[in-house]
C-alpha positions in Angstrom: 448.6 121.3 256.1 445.0 122.5 255.7 443.8 119.0 255.2 445.7 117.7 258.2 444.6 120.5 260.4 441.0 119.9 259.3 441.2 116.2 260.0 442.8 116.7 263.4 440.2 119.3 264.3 437.5 116.8 263.6 439.1 114.1 265.7 439.3 116.5 268.7 435.7 117.5 268.1 434.8 113.8 268.1 436.6 113.3 271.4 435.0 116.4 273.0 431.6 115.2 272.0 431.8 111.6 273.0 434.3 111.4 276.0 432.8 111.7 279.4 434.8 113.6 281.9 434.5 113.1 285.7 436.5 115.0 288.3 437.2 112.5 291.1 439.3 114.6 293.3 439.6 118.4 293.7 436.3 119.5 292.2 436.1 122.1 294.9 439.4 123.6 293.8 438.1 123.9 290.2 434.9 125.5 291.4 436.7 127.9 293.7 439.2 128.9 291.1 436.5 129.7 288.6 434.2 131.4 291.0 437.0 133.6 292.3 437.6 134.8 288.8 441.4 134.3 289.2 442.9 136.2 286.3 445.0 133.2 285.2 446.5 129.9 286.5 449.5 127.8 285.4 448.0 124.3 284.6 450.6 121.5 284.8 450.5 117.9 283.6 452.6 115.2 281.9 453.1 115.2 278.2 452.0 111.6 278.0 448.4 112.6 278.8 448.3 115.9 276.9 445.1 115.0 275.1 443.3 114.0 278.2 444.2 117.0 280.3 443.6 119.2 277.3 440.1 117.9 276.9 439.4 118.5 280.6 440.8 122.1 280.6 438.9 122.9 277.3 435.7 121.9 279.1 436.3 124.8 281.5 436.5 127.4 278.8 432.8 128.1 278.8 433.1 128.7 282.5 435.6 131.5 281.9 439.0 129.8 281.7 441.2 131.3 278.9 443.3 128.2 278.1 446.5 128.6 276.2 449.3 126.5 274.7 452.9 127.3 274.0 453.5 126.2 270.4 456.6 126.2 268.4 456.9 128.8 265.6 457.9 126.0 263.2 455.8 124.7 260.3 454.7 121.8 262.5 453.8 124.3 265.2 451.6 126.2 262.8 449.6 123.1 262.1 449.1 122.5 265.8 448.2 126.2 266.4 445.5 126.0 263.8 443.9 123.0 265.5 444.2 124.7 268.9 442.6 127.9 267.7 439.8 126.0 266.1 438.8 124.7 269.5 438.7 128.2 271.1 442.1 128.1 272.9 444.8 130.7 272.8 448.2 130.1 271.3 451.6 131.5 272.5 454.2 131.0 269.9 457.7 130.1 271.1 460.0 127.1 271.7 461.1 126.2 275.2 464.0 124.3 273.8 465.2 126.7 271.1 464.1 130.2 272.3 463.7 129.6 276.0 464.1 133.1 277.2 461.8 134.6 274.5 459.2 131.8 275.2 459.3 132.6 279.0 458.7 136.3 278.3 455.8 135.5 276.0 454.3 133.1 278.6 454.6 135.7 281.3 453.0 138.3 279.2 450.2 135.9 278.3 449.5 135.2 282.0 449.4 138.9 282.8 446.7 139.2 280.0 444.6 136.5 281.7 445.6 133.5 279.7 446.3 130.2 281.4 449.1 128.4 279.5 449.2 124.6 279.9 452.7 123.5 280.9 453.8 120.0 280.2 457.0 119.9 282.2 458.7 116.9 280.5 458.0 118.2 277.0 458.6 118.7 274.2 461.2 115.9 274.0 461.7 114.5 277.5 463.1 112.8 279.4 459.7 111.4 280.2 458.5 111.8 283.7 461.1 114.5 284.6 459.4 117.8 285.3 461.6 120.8 284.3 461.4 124.1 286.2 459.9 126.3 283.5 456.4 126.2 285.1 457.9 127.1 288.5 459.7 130.1 287.1 456.5 131.2 285.2 454.4 130.9 288.4 457.0 132.9 290.4 457.4 135.7 287.9 453.7 136.0 287.0 452.2 135.4 290.5 449.7 132.9 289.0 449.2 129.7 291.0 450.2 126.3 289.7 447.2 124.0 289.0 448.2 120.4 288.8 446.1 118.0 286.7 446.2 114.2 286.8 444.0 112.1 284.5 443.3 108.7 283.2 441.1 107.0 280.5 439.5 103.6 280.5 440.1 103.2 276.8 443.0 104.7 274.9 445.6 104.2 272.2 449.2 103.9 273.4 451.7 105.6 271.1 455.3 104.3 270.4 456.7 107.8 271.2 459.3 109.1 273.6 456.5 109.7 276.2 454.4 106.6 275.4 451.6 109.1 274.7 448.0 108.1 275.4 445.2 109.2 273.2 441.7 108.4 274.5 439.4 106.5 272.2 435.9 107.9 271.3 433.4 107.3 274.0 436.1 106.8 276.6 435.5 107.7 280.3 438.1 110.2 281.6 438.7 110.6 285.2 440.5 113.7 286.5 442.2 114.6 289.8 443.4 118.1 290.5 445.4 119.6 293.3 444.9 122.7 295.3 446.1 125.9 293.5 449.8 126.3 294.6 451.3 129.8 294.7 455.1 130.1 294.2 456.7 133.1 295.8 460.1 134.6 294.9 462.7 132.0 294.0 466.2 132.0 295.5 468.3 130.4 292.9 467.9 127.7 290.3 468.3 124.9 292.9 465.0 125.9 294.6 463.2 126.0 291.2 464.5 122.5 290.5 463.4 121.2 293.9 459.9 122.5 293.4 459.8 121.0 289.9 460.7 117.7 291.4 457.8 118.0 293.9 455.4 118.9 291.1 456.4 115.6 289.4 455.7 113.6 292.5 452.4 115.3 293.0 451.4 114.7 289.4 452.3 111.1 289.7 450.0 110.9 292.8 447.1 112.6 291.0 447.5 110.3 288.0 447.4 107.3 290.4 444.1 108.7 292.0 442.6 109.1 288.5 443.6 105.6 287.4 442.3 104.1 290.6 438.9 105.7 290.0 438.8 103.9 286.7 439.0 100.6 288.5 436.4 101.4 291.1 432.8 102.3 290.9 433.2 104.5 294.0 435.1 107.8 293.3 437.6 109.0 295.9 436.4 111.7 298.2 
């Protein structure tokens, strides 16, 4: 496990050092969020682009973002946690699929402590492209705004996984589109949470489309 964690840490370092990141939509929302010293946000993205969005959010850590990830307490999760901690991010241990209530309590407490846990709504096992309501419930309970992140890379490896995961290649250009911070008030039933989760999915698809279009054009969207 130590060897695998060390190798994975080096790969992420290589990507951090060589990939160029450009925000093509919503840079003002990023600047405003960091300037306002919002205690925490709830970043959201698709599991397919977990590495891309993670690289972007990690780039905000020097500007004050305390980025976190929910990681399973399993042996595999320990390996991932070691890699995450080596890159200066926080880890919240729990499983959304096996210990959902305990994981939500841990996430809510983390947000109250100022940590911003990245929520991949169709993870950890899918179905791909279907955003589940966990992030909505977390935002409602904690009061932290949702922060939607869409991204694309001009060069990447496509995995044969349930989410068709994309890993950017070294020296890739990453384009990022983010939405305006979105606060969720009190929820009135699970139906409302599911409706909002569906809207998150649609907005993420739109942001991914903007980011991908910027790869094909030399002119970034306004």
